[in-house]
N, C-alpha and C positions, 0 to 999 in steps of 0.2 A: 423563443419559448421562455415561459416564465419560470420562476423558481419552483412553482408548484408541479413542475414536470418530473422531478426526480422520483425514483421508485418509492422511497419510504413515504413521501407525501402522497403518492398515488394510492398506496395501500391503506395508510392511516395517517391523517394529517397531524403531525406533532406540533400542537399549538402551545402547550404549556411547557414551562421550564423543566418540569419533571419528565415529560415525554421526551424532550430533547436530550436530557441527561441520560435517560434509559437507553436511547439510541446510541449515544456516544459510548456508554459503558458496554453495550452489546457489541458495538464495532470493535472496541479495544479487546474484548474477550475473543472475538473471532480471529483477530490478528495474533493474539497471544497463543491461541490453540494452533494456528497455522505455523507459527514459529517453531513449534515442537515437532513438526513433521519435516524432517531434514535428512539430507544426504551429506554425510561427513566429507568435507573437502577442506583443503588448506589454501589460503589462510582464513577463509570464511566459509561456513557451511552453505549449501544450497537448500533453501526452505520454501515453504508455500506462503511466506509472509507477503511477497509482492502480489501474489494472486489475491490474497485476502485484502490487502490495502486497496488494490484496484477495484475490487468488487464492492467493498464498503464505501469507497468514495464515489463510485458510479451510482450506487444505490442511495446515497444520502446527500450528495452535493459537496461543494467546496467547504462550507463552514462546518458542517457536522463531520465530514470526512477528516478534515484537519484536526478538529477537536478530538475525534476518536484516536487519531495518531498521537496527539499531544498527551492524551490520557494514558495511552499505552506506554509512552516514554516516561511519564511521571511514575507510573506503576513500577516500571523497571528500575528507575532511579531510587525509588523507596525500598527496593530490595525484593520485590515480588519476582518470582522466576518466570518472567514473561518472554524473555529474549530466547534466541535459538538455543536449544539443548538445555533449557532451564537457567540460562544466564541471567544475572541480575546485578544491580548496583552501579554506582558511578564508575568504579574501576573498569567494569565491563564496557560501559558506554564510552570510555576514553581509550579503549583498546583498538584492535585492528578494524572492528566493524563500526567504529564511531561515526565515520563519514557516511556510511550507508544508513545508519539510524537517523542522522540529520536529513539525508536524502529522502527518507520515507515521507517526511512532512511535505517536501516539494512534490513528490510523486502523488500524494493524496490531494494536494491542491490542484495540480494539473488535471488529474482524473475527475475530481469533483467539479472543477470549472467546466470541463467538457459535459458533465452530467447536467450542470445548471443551464447549459446551452442546448440541451436536448440531444446531444450526440450519442449518449449511451443507449438511446432507444433503437439505434440502427447499428447492426453488427459491424459493418465496414467502418463507419465513423468512430464507433467505440474502439475498435481494434487499432485504428490509426492513433487515436488519443492515448490509448494504453501504451502503444509503442513509444510515443513522445514522452510520456510520463516515465516509462521504464528507462529510456535513454537518459533523461534528466537525473535519474538516481545515480548514475555513474559519475557525474561531475563531483559532488562532494564525496562520494564513495571512493574515488581514486585520488582526489586532491588530499584528503585526510592522511592516508598512509604515506603519501609523498612528502608532505610537510612534517608530520609528527614522527614518522618512523624512518624517513629517508629512503623509502623504496624507490628504485630507479624506474623511469617511465616504461622501459621495455618489460620489466618484471610485472608492472601494473597491468599492462595490456595482455601479457601472456598468461599470468596467473590469477589476476584479480578480475579480469573482464571476459576474455575470450571463452573460458569454460562455462560461463553463465548465460551467454547470449541466446543460444538455442532454447534453453529453458525459459528465459524471459519472453521470448517470442510466443512460445506455447502458452505461458501463463497469461500474456496479454490477450491472446485469442480466446482462451477459456473465460476470462473475466468479461470480455465483450459479449460472448455468446450467452453466458449465464444471465447477465443483466438484461440484455435485449430479449432473451427468451422469457424472462420473468415479466417484462412489459407486455410481450405478446400473449402470454398466458393470462395475465390480468385483463387484457382487452378481450380475449376469447370468453372469459368467464362472465364478463358484463354483458 
C-alpha cells in the first residue's frame, strides 16, 4: 500500500507544509492531553499517552507520527506542562521516565510504519503492530533506570513493567479498533 493509505491523507490530503505542521501540532496536543489522564503509580504513572501515541501514529504514518512525538518532547523540554501530571522541563525528562519518553519515539515510528504499510486498516494487523510497538517501548524504558538510577533487573520487571502490561494490551487493542473503525466509517460514508 502507498503512503496515501494512512488515515489523515484519506480524510484530507496534507500537501502543504502548513497542513503537515497543523497535523503534527494536533498530534502533540492529543498526546499531551492523554498524558494528563493518569493513574498514580510508582515509579511512573499509568497514563493514556501510549493509546494516544499509537492512535496518532496509526492515523498519520511514520513521518508525521514521529514528528508529532518529537514536537511533544520539545514542548516538554521548553517547560510546557505536557508530560504526565503536568510534568515539564529537562529535569523531568532525565528523571525516572526518561527512557519511556525516548521509547515513545520508537513506538510512534513502529506504529507509523505499520500504518504506512496499510496494517492499521485491519484491526488484527493493527493490534499486532501496536503490541510490537508497545513492547519496544520497554527497551529504553527499562534500560534507562537500570543505567542511570542503578535499578536492579528484578525490580524493573516487577515494578516498572509487570503492572503496566495488561493496560498496554488493552490500549493497543483500542488504538487498533479506533483507527480501523475510522477507516471503515470513511469507506461507508463514501
